[in-house]
C-alpha positions in Angstrom: -20.8 -21.8 5.1 -18.5 -19.5 6.3 -15.8 -20.3 3.5 -19.0 -19.2 1.4 -19.0 -16.4 2.9 -15.8 -15.5 2.9 -15.9 -15.8 -1.1 -18.6 -13.1 -1.0 -16.4 -10.5 0.6 -19.0 -9.2 3.0 -16.4 -6.5 4.2 -16.1 -4.9 1.1 -20.1 -4.0 0.9 -18.4 -0.6 2.4 -17.5 0.6 -0.6 -21.3 0.3 -1.9 -21.9 2.9 0.1 -21.5 5.1 -2.2 -24.9 5.0 -3.1 -26.2 7.2 -0.2 -24.2 9.7 -1.4 -27.0 10.9 -3.3 -29.1 10.8 0.1 -26.8 12.8 1.7 -25.7 15.8 -0.7 -29.2 15.6 -2.3 -31.4 16.1 0.6 -33.1 13.3 -0.1 -33.0 11.5 3.4 -36.6 13.0 4.3 -38.3 11.3 0.9 -38.9 7.8 1.8 -39.1 6.8 -1.9 -35.8 8.0 -2.1 -34.6 6.2 0.8 -36.1 2.9 -0.3 -34.7 3.6 -3.9 -31.1 4.0 -2.2 -31.3 0.7 0.1 -32.7 -1.5 -3.2 -29.4 0.0 -4.9 -27.3 -1.1 -2.4 -28.5 -4.3 -2.1 -28.4 -4.7 -5.4 -24.6 -3.5 -5.5 -23.8 -6.3 -2.7 -25.0 -8.9 -4.7 -23.6 -8.1 -8.1 -20.4 -7.1 -6.3 -19.9 -10.3 -4.8 -20.4 -12.3 -8.3 -17.7 -10.0 -9.7 -15.2 -10.8 -6.8 -16.1 -14.2 -7.1 -15.5 -14.2 -11.0 -11.7 -12.1 -10.2 -11.0 -15.4 -7.6 -12.1 -18.0 -10.1 -9.4 -16.7 -13.1 -6.9 -15.4 -10.6 -7.0 -18.6 -8.1 -3.7 -19.6 -9.4 -1.7 -16.2 -9.0 -3.3 -15.7 -5.8 -1.8 -18.6 -4.6 1.8 -16.8 -4.6 0.3 -13.9 -2.8 1.3 -13.7 1.0 -2.7 -12.8 1.6 -4.6 -13.7 -0.8 -3.2 -17.3 -0.7 -5.7 -17.9 2.1 -9.0 -17.0 -0.2 -11.6 -20.0 -0.2 -10.6 -20.4 -3.8 -6.7 -20.3 -3.6 -6.8 -22.3 -0.4 -8.9 -24.8 -2.4 -11.8 -24.7 0.4 -14.2 -24.0 -2.0 -14.7 -25.7 -5.2 -14.1 -23.6 -8.7 -18.0 -25.5 -9.5 -19.6 -24.4 -6.3 -18.4 -20.8 -6.6 -19.7 -20.5 -10.4 -23.0 -21.5 -8.7 -22.8 -18.9 -6.0 -21.6 -16.8 -8.9 -24.8 -17.1 -11.2 -27.0 -16.9 -8.2 -25.7 -13.5 -7.1 -25.3 -12.0 -10.4 -29.2 -13.3 -11.0 -30.7 -12.0 -8.1 -28.8 -8.5 -8.1 -29.7 -7.8 -11.6 -33.4 -9.2 -11.3 -33.7 -6.5 -7.9 -31.6 -3.6 -9.8 -34.2 -3.7 -12.6 -37.2 -4.4 -10.6 -36.9 -1.5 -7.6 -34.0 0.7 -9.2 -34.4 3.9 -11.6 -31.1 3.3 -13.3 -30.6 -0.5 -14.0 -28.0 0.7 -16.7 -25.2 1.3 -13.9 -25.7 -2.4 -13.0 -25.0 -3.7 -16.7 -22.1 -1.0 -16.9 -20.3 -2.6 -13.7 -21.1 -5.7 -14.9 -19.3 -5.3 -18.4 -16.4 -3.3 -17.2 -15.6 -6.0 -14.9 -15.5 -8.8 -17.1 -13.3 -6.8 -19.5 -11.2 -6.3 -16.3 -11.1 -9.8 -15.4 -10.4 -10.8 -19.1 -7.4 -8.8 -19.8 -7.8 -5.1 -18.8 -6.5 -5.5 -15.7 -3.2 -6.1 -17.3 -3.4 -2.4 -19.2 -1.1 0.0 -17.2 -3.1 3.0 -15.9 -6.3 1.7 -17.4 -6.5 -0.9 -14.8 -6.5 1.9 -12.0 -9.1 4.1 -13.9 -11.1 0.7 -14.3 -11.3 0.1 -10.7 -12.5 3.8 -10.2 -15.1 3.3 -12.6 -16.8 1.1 -10.3 -16.9 3.7 -7.5 -18.0 6.4 -10.0 -21.2 4.0 -11.3 -21.9 3.7 -7.2 -22.3 7.2 -7.2 -24.6 7.5 -10.4 -26.6 4.9 -9.1 -27.4 7.2 -5.7 -27.9 10.5 -7.4 -29.2 9.9 -11.0 -30.9 6.9 -10.3 -33.2 8.4 -7.5 -33.5 12.1 -9.6 -30.6 14.1 -7.7 -28.3 16.0 -10.3 -24.6 15.1 -8.7 -22.4 18.1 -8.4 -19.4 18.3 -10.6 -17.2 18.9 -7.9 -18.3 16.2 -6.2 -18.3 13.8 -9.1 -14.4 14.8 -9.6 -13.8 14.4 -6.0 -15.1 10.6 -6.2 -13.1 10.1 -8.8 -9.6 11.5 -8.0 -10.5 9.6 -4.3 -11.2 6.1 -5.9 -7.8 6.7 -8.0 -6.1 7.7 -5.0 -7.6 4.0 -3.6 -6.9 2.3 -6.8 -2.9 3.6 -7.1 -2.2 3.1 -3.4 -3.8 -0.6 -3.9 -1.0 -0.9 -6.6 2.0 0.5 -4.3 0.7 -1.8 -1.5 1.1 -5.0 -3.9 4.6 -3.8 -5.0 5.7 -3.8 -1.4 3.6 -7.1 -0.2 5.3 -8.9 -3.6 8.7 -7.5 -3.6 10.4 -9.0 -6.7 7.7 -11.3 -7.2 5.1 -9.0 -8.1 4.9 -9.8 -11.9 4.1 -13.3 -11.0 1.0 -12.5 -9.0 0.1 -9.7 -11.6 1.5 -8.9 -14.8 0.4 -5.5 -14.9 2.5 -4.7 -11.7 5.8 -5.5 -14.0 5.1 -1.9 -15.5 4.9 0.0 -12.2 7.6 1.4 -10.3 7.3 2.8 -6.7 8.7 6.4 -7.8 6.4 6.4 -10.3 2.9 4.8 -8.2 3.8 7.7 -5.5 3.6 10.3 -7.9 0.5 9.2 -9.2 -0.5 8.8 -5.6 0.2 12.3 -4.8 -1.7 13.7 -7.6 -4.8 11.8 -6.8 -4.5 12.6 -3.3 -3.9 16.4 -4.2 -6.9 16.4 -6.6 -9.4 14.9 -3.8 -8.3 17.6 -1.4 -8.9 20.2 -3.7 -12.0 19.4 -5.6 -13.6 18.8 -2.0 -12.6 21.8 -0.6 -14.0 23.7 -3.6 -17.1 22.0 -3.8 -17.9 22.6 0.2 -17.3 26.8 -0.9 -19.1 26.9 -4.0 -21.9 29.2 -4.6 -24.2 26.0 -5.6 -23.3 24.2 -2.6 -24.1 27.2 0.0 -27.4 27.5 -1.9 -28.4 23.9 -1.9 -27.3 23.4 1.8 -27.7 26.9 3.2 -24.7 26.6 4.6 -21.1 27.7 4.1 -19.7 25.8 6.6 -18.8 22.6 5.2 -15.3 23.9 4.6 -15.0 22.8 8.5 -15.2 19.0 7.5 -11.8 19.1 5.2 -9.9 18.5 8.2 -10.9 15.2 8.8 -10.3 14.1 4.8 -7.2 15.5 5.4 -6.3 13.5 8.5 -8.0 10.8 6.8 -5.9 10.9 3.7 -2.7 11.4 5.5 -3.5 8.6 8.2 -4.0 6.3 4.9 -0.7 7.2 3.6 0.9 6.2 6.8 -0.5 2.8 6.5 0.3 2.5 3.4 4.1 3.1 3.5 4.6 2.5 7.2 2.5 -0.4 8.3 1.8 -2.7 5.1 -1.9 -1.3 4.4 -3.4 0.1 1.4 -3.9 -3.4 0.0 -7.9 -3.6 0.9 -9.4 -0.1 1.7 -12.6 -1.7 3.3 -10.2 -4.0 5.6 -7.7 -0.7 6.5 -11.3 1.3 7.6 -12.6 -1.0 9.7 -9.7 -2.1 11.6 -8.1 1.8 11.6 -9.8 3.2 14.8 -7.7 6.6 13.3 -9.4 6.4 9.9 -12.8 5.4 11.9 -12.2 8.3 14.2 -12.0 10.4 10.7 -14.8 9.2 9.1 -17.3 9.0 11.8 -16.1 13.0 12.5 -16.5 13.8 8.7 -19.8 12.0 8.7 -21.4 13.9 11.7 -19.9 16.7 11.3 -21.5 17.2 7.8 -24.7 15.5 9.1 -24.9 18.3 11.8 -24.4 21.4 9.1 -27.0 19.9 6.9 -29.9 18.7 9.1 
């Protein structure tokens, strides 16, 4: 059972926390219906995203055996058979979509997520740059499920910040794979043949700058001040800066960046930055 649970990658469910953005910045926490909708969207994304992870592991199990860390995954190591994994994938996908169509106001988000990831798994992941944009699209769909799906209109600045942040994480992931695999990167993931450390560092710098600038502009936007009744959200920016600098430190000097969820869960500095940002934001908004 432990191997089947590992196949679901429950630590990755942390990414599904993006669906709660609408509750936080749309002042929806006081509406029981919106809270319930967000919880349903979160649960549906956990199931559907786990189905997608299983699909990726099924397709990539041979390449994963060449990766120093991924070779220990259940399918790559042979502790779970492809047939059993396929059954589990179908069950997760069916339950997730049933929950999305029965309890969530924007089920099209989940269909789009599944279709994009099918395209990614069956070839688009080999297209340079587009592969990272497709990864980022999954995060953006989570944000849309937690905003438009609950009748909350998301700020354009906030959407831009979300896009930049997820591009930052995506390019950092590719940089971590280059570092981990050294000269064998192309054997594990073909698209890495088209990336270089210099090029990825430039993309990471652009995305990091865009994240900080767009979030900072969101905090001082007149619409934001009017909505939240405070001009002090700018004081949450140092937590964002520290978290991104710490992430870059882990990427370049500590072998991190390959799995953002694990990095966040294991690094006390990232935990403190995230907790400080969330606590300060809640204190200012409540």
